[in-house]
C-alpha positions, 0 to 999 in steps of 0.5 A: 729662539737661538739653538746653543750646540756642542762645538767639537772639532770646529763643527756644531753639533746637537745632542739627545739631551737639551734644555730651555735657557730662561732669561732671569728677569722675566722667565722667558725662554732664551735658547734651547741648549744641547747637552753633551753625552759622555761620548761627546765629551770624549770626542771633544777631548780627542779632538784637542789631542789630535789638534795639539799634535798636529803640525798645523797647530804645533807648527804655528809660531807665536806671531800668528797665534797672536793674529788670531787673538787680534782677530778675535778682538776685532770679531767680537767688536763687530758683534758687540750688539749681539753679544750685549743683548745675548749676555743681558737676556741669558745672565740677567746683566744690566746693560751698562754691565753687558756692554763692558763685559764684551769690551773687556773680554775683546780688550783682553785678547788684544792686550794678551796678543801684545803680550804673546809678541814679546813673550820669550819662549826660549832664553839663554840663562847667562848666569848658568852658562860658562864658556868651555863647560856648558850653554843653558836655556830656558824653553817654555813649552804648552801644557797640552790638552786643557779642561776648563770650567767657567762660572755664570756670573761673567760668562763671556769674560771668563770664557775669554780669560780661559780661552786666551791663554790656550790660544797664546801658549799652544794648548788645547782645550775643552771648555765647559760653559755654566749650564745657567748662562751658555749662550755667549760662549757659543757666539764666541765659538763661531767667532773662532771659526771665522778667524780661522782658528784650526779645528779642535783647539778650542771645543766648547760644551756646557752642562752641570756638575755631572758633565764637568766631573766626567771631563776632569776624569779623562786621562788625556787632560793634562791641566784644569783650569776653574773658576767657581765656588771654593767648595767645587774647587776643593773637589776638583782639586782632589779629582786632578790629583789623581792624575797629577793634572796641572791645576788653576782654581779662582775661587771665593771671596769674602772681600774686605773694604776698608774706609779710613777716617780721612777718606772722601766721604762722598767717594768712599760711599759711592765706592762702598755701594759699587763694591757690593752691589755691582751685577747684584753682588754676584762678583767674586771679589765683591766688597762685601765686608765693609770696615769703617773707622769709628771716627766717621762710622755715624755719618758714614752709616747715614750717607750710605743709607741716604745714597743707597736709595739712588741705586736703581734695582730694574730691568737689565735692558733699562739703561737707568738700572744700577743692578738687575736680577740674580741669576736663577731661583736657587741663588735668590733663595740662597741670598734670602736664607742668609738674610733671614739667618742674619735677622735671627743671629741678631745682626742689625738691619739697616736697609733692605732685607727683601725681595724687590717688587712692583711691575716688571720686577715681580717677574724676575729674582730681585733682592733689595740693596740690603746692609747689615751691622755685624760682628766677626760672629755673624755668618755673614761676615764669613761666608760668601753669599753672592748677592746684594747683601753688605756686612758692616762693621766699625774699627778703631785702629789699623791694627784692629782693621788689618786683623779683621779684614785678614780674619777670613779663609778667603783672600781674593780682593780688598781695598782701602780708601784714603786721601793719605796713599802712603797710609793707604799702601801701608794697610794694603801691603798688610792684606792678605788678598791677590788684588787690592785697590786704593780708592778705587774698586772692581777694576781689572787690568788685562795685563796684570795678573788675577787670582787669590790667597788662602781659598780663593784659589791657586795660580793666577789668570790674565798677565804674564803669570796667566800665560805662564799657568799653561806652560811647562818650562824645560831646562835645555843643557848644551855641552861646550866641552868637546874633550872626553878627559874633561867631561866632569863626570869622566873620572866618576866611572872610568 
């Protein structure tokens, strides 16, 4: 059994408190995980601060940092099989999803390295510059010590999204992995040492809310980056406000998936299933509100119910599995409660609605794919479930579906399915969401920004916007006037 130790100042260490991480597919032990004490967390922040001001890190140019990012990417590829196996065991990810996560995390480091090589940390603003008066420059500098908290649903990808821009920008960090899924972040820590990242630049611990809250209270932390629920995000925003820490939040979602009357029925049906069943519905951008044009609604609904039977709920290591268990008993009970509430509210159950059982499924937390026909008054139309549950609603006009889609406190993602790209784009432009796909779902480009409108968050990850989120911008004014009498302020006080 693996031991997941604290990674502080380039060294792995144990602590007095630990627990056993379990596989959600069968409840078997995966790793012994050490929880940091308050002193451990303070030591990690101190290490990050010392690294930030060290000549080794402050003096490292962007090309060298880009080389480190590329080396991380290559090392992850070399250890892809190990990372995949551990991601499956720790998070319940099915094998196809886990392989994709390892690939996507490694790709992000490589793409970010390319962006870093081209990024201009100092630019002269010609429009603000005037000969004989002044030269003006914009200079981007690292924010400083960061505190980063990641969720349990995409442990390795989330760690990459957080650690990547820290290295690219020249910041330092203490990253807290989720207590439910701490394993692959520890492997990433090993890789950081292997590629020669200076000690203290990235420190990794795990833990729950208590450890996260203590980390954020440290006054040496200048930026907070959090991915998780909106309710926790609100608390973190309040905490960060006490010290005016910079903040990035990627929070919940209740994304709208819109099928127009002229959509390719077979592709849109499969796309709708993928949108809400991917990783057992445990994705913040999941398309859990499905809107179907009334003209095709009966045919679409019948095709959806027929096709859903082809999605295999099974053990994560089976390559034929479409999706596996949810992460733990607590999440399982939360999802089942939403299903019971929906039944009591009178939402029409079209498929599923119960635990998936039989054979190996009896050992884990599996739920059958569940379809409800709902109205905006139903709870599951409005609240994020984070499970394999879909709320379906018919619509009659473009105006109606745009209004329904935007009838949410969230705005993370959405999609439109249509054979007419101009029509689809017209609707997509009206959706209040940070990412909108046309005839696609869930795919993300590491060179493009990801984040949400409204209560789905603040700021962006990935892309140039994700890098700038870790940078302060300085205006450097250099006078081009050498005569005292011509200084614009000379007559003000003399």
